[in-house]
C-alpha positions in Angstrom: 67.7 117.4 151.3 66.3 118.4 154.6 69.7 119.3 155.9 70.3 121.4 152.8 67.2 123.5 153.5 68.1 123.8 157.2 71.6 125.0 156.2 70.1 127.5 153.7 67.7 128.8 156.3 70.4 129.2 158.9 72.6 131.0 156.3 70.0 133.6 155.5 68.8 134.1 159.1 70.8 137.4 159.5 68.7 139.0 156.8 65.4 137.7 157.9 64.4 140.9 159.7 65.0 142.7 156.4 62.7 140.3 154.6 60.0 140.9 157.2 60.3 144.7 157.1 60.3 144.6 153.2 57.3 142.3 153.3 55.4 144.7 155.6 56.1 147.7 153.4 55.0 145.8 150.3 51.8 144.7 152.1 51.0 148.2 153.2 51.7 149.6 149.7 49.4 147.0 148.2 46.6 147.8 150.7 46.8 151.5 150.1 47.2 151.0 146.3 44.0 148.9 146.2 42.1 151.6 148.2 43.5 154.3 145.9 42.3 152.3 142.8 38.9 151.9 144.4 38.6 155.6 145.0 39.7 156.4 141.4 37.2 153.8 140.1 40.0 151.7 138.6 39.5 148.0 138.0 40.8 145.9 141.0 41.3 142.2 140.4 42.8 139.5 142.7 44.9 138.4 139.8 46.6 141.8 139.4 47.0 142.1 143.2 48.5 138.6 143.5 50.8 139.1 140.5 51.9 142.5 141.9 52.7 141.2 145.3 54.4 138.0 144.2 56.5 139.6 141.6 57.6 142.4 143.9 58.4 140.1 146.7 60.4 137.7 144.5 62.3 140.6 143.0 63.0 142.3 146.4 63.9 139.1 148.2 66.3 138.2 145.3 68.0 141.6 145.5 68.4 141.2 149.3 69.8 137.7 148.9 72.2 138.7 146.2 73.4 141.7 148.2 73.8 139.5 151.2 75.8 137.0 149.2 78.1 139.7 148.0 78.3 141.1 151.5 79.0 137.7 153.1 81.7 136.5 150.8 83.4 139.8 149.8 82.3 143.2 151.1 81.6 142.6 154.8 85.3 142.0 155.5 86.0 145.5 154.1 83.1 147.4 155.5 83.4 146.2 159.0 86.7 148.2 159.2 84.7 151.4 158.7 81.3 150.7 160.4 80.5 149.0 163.6 77.9 146.6 162.2 77.8 143.7 159.6 76.3 143.6 156.2 76.2 147.3 155.3 75.7 146.6 151.6 72.7 144.4 152.2 71.2 147.0 154.6 71.7 149.7 152.0 69.9 147.7 149.3 67.1 146.8 151.7 66.8 150.5 152.5 66.5 151.5 148.9 63.7 148.9 148.4 61.9 150.1 151.5 62.3 153.7 150.3 60.7 152.8 147.0 57.7 151.3 148.8 57.5 154.3 151.2 57.4 156.7 148.3 54.5 154.6 146.7 52.6 154.6 150.1 53.0 158.3 150.3 51.7 158.8 146.8 48.7 156.6 147.6 48.0 158.4 150.8 48.1 161.8 149.0 45.3 160.6 146.8 43.3 159.0 149.6 43.8 161.5 152.4 45.2 164.6 150.8 48.5 164.5 152.7 51.5 162.3 152.8 53.4 160.8 155.8 56.4 163.0 154.9 54.2 166.1 155.3 53.0 164.9 158.7 56.5 164.1 159.8 57.7 167.6 158.9 54.8 169.1 160.8 55.5 166.9 163.9 59.2 167.9 163.9 58.3 171.6 163.5 55.9 171.3 166.4 58.5 169.5 168.6 61.1 172.1 167.8 58.7 174.8 168.8 57.7 173.1 172.1 61.4 172.4 173.0 62.3 176.1 172.2 59.5 177.3 174.5 60.5 174.9 177.2 64.1 176.1 177.0 62.8 179.7 177.2 60.8 178.9 180.3 63.8 177.0 181.9 66.1 180.1 181.3 63.6 182.4 183.1 
């Protein structure tokens, strides 16, 4: 039995970074969601939090594992002819799940702070473009 679990662990090792990143996003979403609920005077219970985290993680990890199985046994052979890395299908699904959590975190931050991370990223990119443009102007003179 121990060798079975060791084999299973070794089999899913390539997707373990995706598990970790997904877990971090779920954790951050839960943290910001609880703070948002507190600000809006909504009831916060450990049972709701625990059920939310556990059900999300089970669902998300199951999706990643299913995508990985499809990738490992079928799709990876095809996709590696077109991209330079393995497990494209699995990474796409993990990206979708992380995007869902990112959207939720942004919604929570909008309520908590009045802005979203997307707004701040756009502001940063605009500022960087302006600085680079000015530096290029100075360099040309």
